[in-house]
N, C-alpha and C positions, 0 to 999 in steps of 0.2 A: 538636754534642757538648756535654755538660754536665759541668762540673768539680765534683769533690767532695773534701773533705779528710777522711782517715781515719787511724786508728792502724794503721800498717803492720807494725811489728816491734820487736824489742828490740836495743839496741846495748850491747856489753860494754865497760866501762872498765878500763884496765890496773891490776894490783895494785901497792900501794906496797912497795918493797923495803928501806926504811931499817931496819926492825926485823923480824928473821926471825920473832919471836913474834907480830908484829902480825896481826890478823884481816884477811883479804882483804875489800875493799869489795864490797857487794852490787851486782848489776847494776841499772841504772837504765833506765827507759822513756824513750824520746825520740820525738818526733812527726816524721812524714815526710809530705809532701804528694804525692799522686799524682792523675792524671786517669783517671776511669772512664767508659766509654760507657754511656748510658741509652737504650734503644730508644725510637723515636718512631713511633707508629701512623700509617699513611697517612690523610689527610683523606678521608672518604667523599665520593663525587661526589653532588651534589644536582641532580636534574633541573630544568631551567628550567621556568617556568610553561607549561602546555600541552603538556608532553612527559613521557615516561617513559624510564627507562634499563633496558636488558635485556642480561644477559650471556649470550652464545650458548653452546649446548651442541652436542656432536657430533650430527650428523644434522639439525640445524635447517635450515629453508629460509626464504627471505625471505617467501614467501606463507604458510607455516605460522605464522611469528611474527606476520604481519599478521592472520591469522585469530584468533589468540589475543587480540590487543588491539582487534579491530574493535568489539566491544561497548562499549569504553571510549572510543572515538574519535568524531570528528565525521564520519568517512567512511562512505559507504553500502556499499561493497564492499571485499573484501580486496585485490583487485588495485589498486584506487584507493589504498588505504593503502600497499600495497607500493611503488607508484610514488613516493609521497611519502617513504617511508623511504629509497629510493635517492637522492632529491634532497637529503635532509637529511644522509645519511651518504656523503660523496664517495668513500670507499674501498670502498663496497659494490658488488660485482660478482658476476655469476653467479647460480646458483640456490641452491646449498648454501652455508652459512655456516661459516667457520672457528670452532672452539670458542674460548671465553675472549675473545671480542671484546665490546666494549661498544657497543651500538646505541642511538641516540636514536630514540625512537618519537614522531612528531609528532601533533598534532591530538587530544591526550588531553583529555577533558572533565573539568571539576572536579565536575560533577554531571550526571546523565542529562538529556537534552533533554526539556522539557515544552512541548509545542506546543498552542496553542489554535486553535479554529476561527475562521476569518475571516468575520465576518458580511457577507453581501451580500443585496440585495433579490432576491426570487424571480424578478423579471424581468431579473436580471442576464444579459447576453447571453453565454452560455457558447459557446465555440468549442473543442470537445473532441475528443480521440482516445481510443481504448480500449487498455489494456495488460493482458495477463494478469498474474497475480501473479508468475510466474516471470520474465517480461520486465521487469516494473517493478523488480525487485530486482537486475537485472543491469547490467553496464557498458553494454551496448547499449541497454537501456531508458533509462539516464540520458542517453545521447546523443540518443535519440529525443525525449525531453522538451525538451532544449536546442534541438534542431532545430525542434521544433514552436513553441517560443517565438520563435525567429528568423523563422519563416514567418508569424507573426501569431496563433498560438493562445494561448488564455488558460486552458485547463482540461484536466485529465486524469481519465479514468475508469479506476480500477485495481481489480482483483479482490481482494476480501476473501474471498469464497467463490464458487467456480465451480459450474457445473451438475452436476458429478460429486460435489459435496459437499466438495471439497478446501478446507480453511480455510488461508489463506496467512499468517496472523498468529498470534503467541502468543495463546492463548485458553484459559482454564480454565473448564470446564463439565462437569458429570457425564455428559453424553451424548457428549463427544468423546474424552476420554482423550488419550493421546500422539498427536501428529501432527507431520509434517514441515512446517516453515514456510519461506517464501521471504522475506517481508518481516519481518525479525527485530525491527525497532523501528519501530512505526507513527509515533510522534511524530517520529523522525528523518526518515522518508520524507516525511511531510506538511510538515515544516520545509523539506526540499529543494524540494518543489513550490512552496511559498509563496515561497521565495527566487528561484524562476524566474518569479514572477508568475502562478502557476497556481492556479486554483480546484480543490480536491482533492475528487473524487467517489469515494466508496467503494461499489463494486458488490457486492451480495449476491444470489446466485441462491437463491431461496427453497426451494420445496417439491420441486423435482426434485433429490434428494439421495441419490445411490447409496451414498455412504459411510455415511450415517446409517441407511439402510434395511438395509444388510448387517449393521451392528453392532447395530441395534435393530429387528428385524423386527416387534416389537409396535407400532411407530409407522408401519408401512407401510399403504398402501391395501390392503384385504382383498378376496380373491376370494369372491364369493357362493357359487360352486360348491364350492370346496375349503376355504375359511376360511384359506387360506395367503396370503402376500403376493401381491398382484396384479401382473401384468406388463404393461407397455406394449409391444406388438409383440415379446414375448419377453424384454424387458429389465426387470430389477428395479431401478427407479430412483426411484419416487415415494413420498414420505412422504405421510401423510394430512394435507392442509391444515387439516382441522378438529380435529386433535389439539392440545390446548392446550400440551402439552410441546414439540411441534414449533414452534409459534408463538413461545413464550417463548424457545426456543433462538435463533431468528433475531433476535428483539428484543434479546437480551443481546449477540449478536455486533455488532449495529448500534450499541449503546451503547458497546461497547469501541472501535469505530472512531471514534465521536464524541469519546470521551475522548482518543483519540490525535491529535486535531487535524484530522480530516476535516471539510470544510465542508458536505458534502452526503452523505446516504445514499441510494443508489439500489437499490430492490428490483426484481429481475428474476424471472421465473417466479412472479410473485405471482398464481397461478391453479391451477386443477385440471388434471389431464391432459386433453388434447384428442384423443389418438389411442388406439388399442387398443380392445378390446371393452368399451365403456362399460356395457353391460348387466350385465356380470359384476363391475363395480367397486362396492365397498361402503365407506362412510365413517362415521366415528363420529357425525357430526352427525345422521345419519338416525335414530339411536336417542335422542340427547339432545335434539334439536330437530327432530322429524319434520315440523314445519310449514315449516322453512327450505328455501331453494334454495341452490345453490352460491354465488350472488352474495351471499346473506346472510352466509355464512361469510367471504368475502373482505372485505366491508364492515366486519364486526364486528372482524376482525383489524386492518384498517387504522386503525380508530378508536382502538384501544388503542395501536398502534404510533406513530401520530401524536402522541397524548397523551404518550407516553414520551419521544419524541425532541425535540419542539419546545422543551422547557425547556433542552435542551443547546445551543440556539442554532444548530442545523444545519437545512438544508433537507431535505425528503423528496421524492424523485422516484420515479415508477413507470414501468417499462417495460411496454408493452402491445402486443398484436398490432395491426399496421396494419389488418387486416381488421375489427377491432372498431369501427372508425368507422362501419361499416354496421349494427352492432348487430342482426345477424340472429339469430333465435331459436335455431337449433342451436348457433351459436358461443357465444352467451351461456349456454346451458344446459350446455355442456361446460366452458367455461373459468371461468365465474363472473365474468368481467371486465365488469361493468356500469359503463361509463365515467361515466355521470351520477353514480352513487353513489360511485365511486372518487375522482372529482374533489373531493369534499367533504373528503377526508382526505389530501391531499397538496398540495405547493406547485407541483409540475411533473409533467406527464404527458409521457412520451417514447414516442410510437408508433413502432414499428419499420416504417417505410414504405419498405423496400428495394424498388425497382421489380421486381426479378427474382422476388420472392416472391408477386406477384399473379397467378400463372399461372391460366388458366381464367376470367379476369374481364374484363368489358366487351368481349368479343369480340376482344381483342387477342392475337394468336398469340405475340408475343415481348414480354411486358411489360417485360423488362429493358432493352429498347431504347426504352421510352416513359416516361422518368423524369418529364417535365413533366406528362403526363396523370395518372399514378398518385399522384404526390406532391401535385399540385394538388387532385385529387379527395379524397384522404385528408384533407388539411389543412382543406379547406372543411367536411367532415363533422365532424371533431373540434372545430373552432371552433364549429360550430353546436350540437352536443350538450353542450358545456361552457360555453356562454354564461351569464354571470351568476355563475359559480362562483368567479371570480378565479384559477382555475388557469392557469398558463402552459403553452403547448404548445411543447415543444422536441423536435423529431424526431430519431430515429436515421436517418442517411442512409447510402447504400451506398458503401463505399470498397473494393470488391472486384469482380472481373470475372466472377463466376458468372452464367451465363445472359444475358450480353450481349456483343456484339462491339463496342460503342461506348464501353466504359469508357475514360476519358481525363480530363485536367484539365478539359476542357470539360464532361464529364459531371458532374463535381463542381460546377462553377459553375452548371449548369442546376438541379441539386437545391437548392443553397443559395438561389438567387434565387427559385425557385418557392416554396419553403417560407416565405421571408420575405414575399413578396408575398401569401401566403395567411394571414398572421397569426402565423407562427412566430417565436419569440424565441430565437435561437441555434440550435445544431445539435451533434450528436454523430456522429462518423465511426466506423463499425465495420469492422474488418478482423481476422479471427480470428488471422491470422499477424502482426499488427502491422506491416504494410507500408503506409506512407503516402506512397509516392513520388508518386502523382498529387495528393493534397492539398497536398504540399509545393510543387508547381509552381503549383497554382491559387490558393493563399492569398495570395501577394503581389500577384497580379493583381487579385483581389477587393478586397484592402485598398486598392490604388491607386485603385480606382473608388469614391471616398469616398461613403459612405452608400448606395450602390446595393445591395450584397450584405449588409452588416452595419454596425452602428453603430460597433463598435470599442471596446466597454467593456473596461476594464482594472481591475486591483486598485486599491484606494484608494492614492493617491499617497504619503502619509506611510508607510503600512505597507509598500508596495513598496520605498521607499527604505531602510527599516530592514533588510529581509530580503535584498535583492538582493546578489549577490556575497558570500556568507558566507565567513568566514575558513576557509582550507583548509590 
């Protein structure tokens, strides 16, 4: 309380009675002291560094508030932030929040994360698994990455754009418009991968792009017969790989991933369609460059992409059909994947040498049950046709049970050992469902056999020490 002295009132003095004719005395002012209350405003609460304060409203939920603050926080998922909120606010219970509560929101960033690519040599021994964009951004995906690190992995391939054309990251481009994203902050995600000692590989499925074809049919492969967008076995999925607008779209997407801290850009579907009625397919290069073949288009595109990406300090890797190791004329004419020429414009070639996919070859009825033969034969051929190019061969290996009854941890080991003995540097495991239960078992056993299955390359020690176990 604060005391104040004020003029309160007037006191009357008695009249003199000695002389009846006398004038009565005038009233005189006198001072009186009183105490008056002065209101004091409450001191506003100031959030501690790295936190925010939120006053709850009717209808709020823990996860809802977490979603609101996720973009400002260091957490990757709203459920992860919600869990941290419960740990920070001991009285927080249940799903719905009582109104007019003050919540402390942890993990608030003072500025957005800005992540840089981690430079590694192109012969860095990558030991990777593949994650869809949806999985990569989920709590389960985070656990997969952590489990992979514990098992001995050192890299993750994650979808930036899948073969249906879905773009999983924020990306502004005249051809894309509004789109739903799963990885809302690329830099935050690559920072997480780096913190786990992971080499971050951003996969971009190139010219098989249903979303782009539907939105922009003028960019599609054309039918000679009708002039309308060409269909592969009834499906409208292929953009014209020789359209400059299509090429520039994917290069811009690759640059966005590089700016977000990806260490490597991986182009998949960097080819022409291989199925469907090829005689009815028409491409723009046939008018602009009538002397070209499909392989000329692919090589010219890769030359420009390589020149654009390398100044960003990232590696460029290319996924190619395993059968292209044979370089048969029909395969080359359809796909345009001339391995000798492609090797000039990349750091790494990743042939997809899944044993189960070699059906009808080498007289083996069940190729999925002959991993040693097909991986060995493929690797020998790829090593031979890329000799002298300096390109590293890092194969995609089979981490799924399709067309084989022998899929097991031992199946994984056979593939890895065969690829290494035939000149491969590292490996990538593909499972469309992101189920790596067999590699989880095989990896520690291979790691224990020092030098037999792989070298055991890791991130640079200083960098790894800086990033590991980030503040949460």
